[in-house]
N, C-alpha and C positions, 0 to 999 in steps of 0.2 A: 559712523552709521553703516559703512560697508562691512565692517567686522561683525556688527550686530546681525546684519542680514545673513552673512556667511555662517555664523554660529547657529542662528535660528534654522537655516536651511539644513545644516548638518544634523542638528538635533532632531528635526522632523524626519530626515532620512533614516536615522538610527531608530527612532520610535516606530516608523512605518515598518522597518525590517523586523522589529521585535513583535509587532502586532500580527504580522503575517507569517512569522516563523512557525513551522510545524503544520502549515496548511499545504495540501498537496493537490495538484490539478486532477480533474476528473478524466477518466478514460471511458470511451463508449464500448459497448459490447463488440461492435464490428472492428474497432481498433485493437481490442484485446485479442479477438480471434485471429486477426492478421499477424499480430506479434507471436501468438501461440503457433500458428502455422509455420512461421519462420524460425521458431525456437529461439526467439529474441527476448524472452520475458521470464521472470521468476514471479510466481504468484503466491501470495501469502493469505491463507484463510485464517481469519482472526475470530471465528465464531465459537471456538472451543472444541475440544477433542471429540465429544459425543456428537455434536452437530457435524463435524468433519467426517466422522465415521458413517453418518447417515447419507451424506452426499455433499460433494465439493466440486469446484471447477476442476476439470481434468488437469493433472500435473501440479495442482496446488500443494503447498507445504502446510502442514498443521502447525501454525505458529504457537498456539498454546502448549501443545504437546512437545514442542522442540525449542521452547524459549531459551533454555540454557545453552544450546549449541547453535542458535540461529545464524550467527556470523559465519560459522563453518558451512552450514547448509546453503547459504547465499552464494558462497564461492568467492573467487578472486577477481572476476570481471566486474570491476566497480562501475563500468559504463553501461552495464546491462540494465534494461528497464525492470523495475520492481513494481508490482501492482498489489496493493493490499485491499481486502474487502471484508465486510462483515455481513450482518443480516439484511440491511436495506438502507434506504435513504435517511432514516432517522437514527441510525446506529453510528456511534463514533468510536467504537472499539478498534476499528481499522487503524487508528492513529498509533496504537501501541506497536503494530507491525511495521508501519511506515517509519516510525521513529527509530525502531531497532535497525532497520535497513540504513537509515540516515547515519545513525551512530556507527554502523559497520563500514561507513565510507561511501555508500551509494548516494548518487545525486539525482538520478533519473527515476523518481518515485512518483507513482500516480495512484489514484483512488478510484475503484469501481464503485461509485456511489449507489448504484442500484442494488448492489450486494447480491447475495445468493438468491434472494427472493425475486429480484428483477431478472437475474440470469435464468431462473426457472420459468418465469412468466414469458420470457422471450423464446421459450421452447428449446433452450440449449441443454446439452447433455451434462450429466454429473458422473462422478466416480464415487464408489463407496469403498471404505477401508476400515480396518480395525483401528481403534484409538491407540495412539502412541502412549507408552508409559514412561 
């Protein structure tokens, strides 16, 4: 009976891990701003290059325009915070950027769930840039 309970517990733990794999904790605007001020964050804009060109969070990397060399752009400091965002709360495109960071060896990955729309609604500044080719 004890073996059955141990096996069941282990199976549940493995199942729970796979259910929650790929989910990333949220970060607030104020937490992101604090990390930005300390230069302790890499920000991934996953909205697409044309949206990125129109306006993105200052310092963000255009994920879509740099997908092929994203591991290089993320750098070697695998302990650094990586924040991925897309359009807003109902957008799940951020997962591509977060997943790429995880695949590159980063573990401290968060999601700005309010996205660029929430960032703008909070009155925060954006940068404009030419789309990457």
